N, C-alpha and C positions, 0 to 999 in steps of 0.2 A: 706585110703580113707573113710571107713565106719565111722571111728572115728569122722571125721568132722561133720557129720550130726547127730551124736547120741545125744539123749536128755540127758542134764544134764552132759554131759562129758566135761572135761577140756582139751583142746588141746593147747599146748604151741604155741605161734606165731612163734618161730623160726622153728618149725616143719612145720608149714603152709607155711612159706616162702620157706624152702628148698624143700618141695614136689612140690610147684607151682611157682618155681622160673622162669622158661621159661615164663609162662602166665604173671606173674607179671612184668617181664622185658619187655615183649611185650607191656603190658598195659602202663608201665612206659614210654616206647619209644614213643608210640602213643600219650601220654599226653604231652610229651615233644615236639613232632612235632607240635601238635595243638596249645601249647603255643607259639612256635616259629612262626608258620603261623600267629597267632593272633597278635603277637608283631611286627613281620617283614613285614607282608603283610596288615592284615585287618585294623589295627589301622592306619598305614600311608595312605592306600587307602581311608579310611573313612575321614580322615583329608583333603585329596586331594579333595574327592567329595564335602565336605562342603565348601572348599575354591573355588572350581569350581562352585558351586551354587552361592556363593557370587559374583565370577566374572561374572557369567552368568546374575545375577540381574543387576550388574553395567553395563554390556554391553548393556542390554535391556534398561536401563535409557539413556545411551549414544546414542543408536540408536534412541529412541523416540525423544531425543532433536534434533539429526541430521535431522530426518524427519521433525520436527517442523521447524527448520531453513530452510530447503529445501523448504518447502511450503510457508514460508514467503518471501524467496528470489523469487520464482516463482511468487507469488502474486505482489511482487514489480516489477518484470520484466514485467508482463502482464499489470499492472497499468501504468508503464512508457510507454509501447507500445500503450496503449489506449490513454494516454495523448498526445503522439506524433502524432497519427492519428487524435485526436480531434483538436489539434493546427494546423495541416496541413489543415484539412478541414475548420477551422476558417479562416486561410489565404486565402484559395481558394474561399470560398463561402460567407463569411461575410464581410471582409475587401475589400475595393476596390483594384484592382489589381495593379494600378500605380497612378502617379500623375494626369493624364488626367481623370481616372475613379473617383478619389476623387474630382476633380473640378466639373465633371458632377454631382456627388451626392450633393455636398454642394451648387452649384449654380443652375443648371437646377432643380433638384428635389426639393430643398427647395423653389425656386421662385415659382414653380408650386403649391407646398403645400400652400404658402402664398396667392396666387391668389384664390385657391379654398376655402380658409377659409376667403375670404374678407378682407384680410390684405394687405395693400398697401406697395409694396416694394419701398423704396426711393433709397438706395445705399448700397453697400458692399465694403468691403476691405478683401483682402487675404494675409495670411502670411504663406508660407511653412517654416517648421522647421526641421532641421536635428537632430535627437536625438543621442546623444553620446552613445557608446556601445550598439546599438540597430540595428537589422536588418529592422526596421521600420523608416518611416518619418512621420511627423505630418503635417496636413494642418488645419490651423485655419482661420475661416472666421467670420468676424463681420458684422452684418446686421443692418441697420436703417430701421424700419418699422413703420407703423401707422395703427391702427385699434380699434374697440370697444373691451371692456373688454371680452366679451364671445367669440368673434372671436380670440382674441389673446390666451385665454385659450385653445381653441380648436386647434389652430396652435401648441402650446407648447405640448399639449397631442400627437398630430400627430407625431411631431419630436421625442418625447420620445418612441413612440411605433413602430418606422420605423424598418423594418427587417434588414436593413443595419446598420452598426456600426457607429452612430453618437452621439456625446456627447454634451450636452448643458453645456457650461463652465461658462457662466455668462449671467445674464438676468437683464436688468434695465427698469423700467417703469416710465414714467412721464406723466403729463398731457400736451396735446397740447395747444398752445396758442389761439386757437380758442375757448376754454372754453366749448365746448360740450363733449360728452361722449367719444370722440375719444382719444386714448393714444398713446404716442410715445413709441416705443419698441426698445431697443438696445440689440440685441441678438448675443452671441458669441458662436459659435459651433465649433467642431473639429472632425476630422476623422484621421485614421492612414492608411498607405498604405506601401506596400513592397518597400523598397529602391532600386534604379535601380541597384546597385552593388550586391544586394542579389537575384535579379530576375535570376531564372535558366532557 
């Protein structure tokens, strides 16, 4: 043993191996076990961890995309629900409820408007229309009126700004035969109302 640590002494390798065989065998076995653990466990686990990280990133992307799709679907659902509520409110509060209400709006209300704007009501004709593939029907009324230019302008503006749903479909102006500032006005308006079969 002393010869191993002697300065300048030559000790043959075979002697060192034979004297320290047990220690060297133990160290060799430990080294083989470490290499085996490295090859059989650590490297596959490292590969599994790397592939697990890639899968986790991919899962994160898929989850983010799914959340975005869910948010878009919820927004669409909420938008459709709001549109349904708005349409229902439009039917209940803006459109005439039925044919009688549509007639009152187009005859009584517009006749009063004409009178209040100094436009003379001469005659009118009414045409109800059933709309195909619709829950609404249409009422078209044509008026023959007479008045001054300023009065006619104010009447048209009043009709256009009514809170009820009335459309001006056609407007025709011509001079009257009297030759003064009075004009003849042919006015066609329409409104829509819930068809009787659709009323709940």
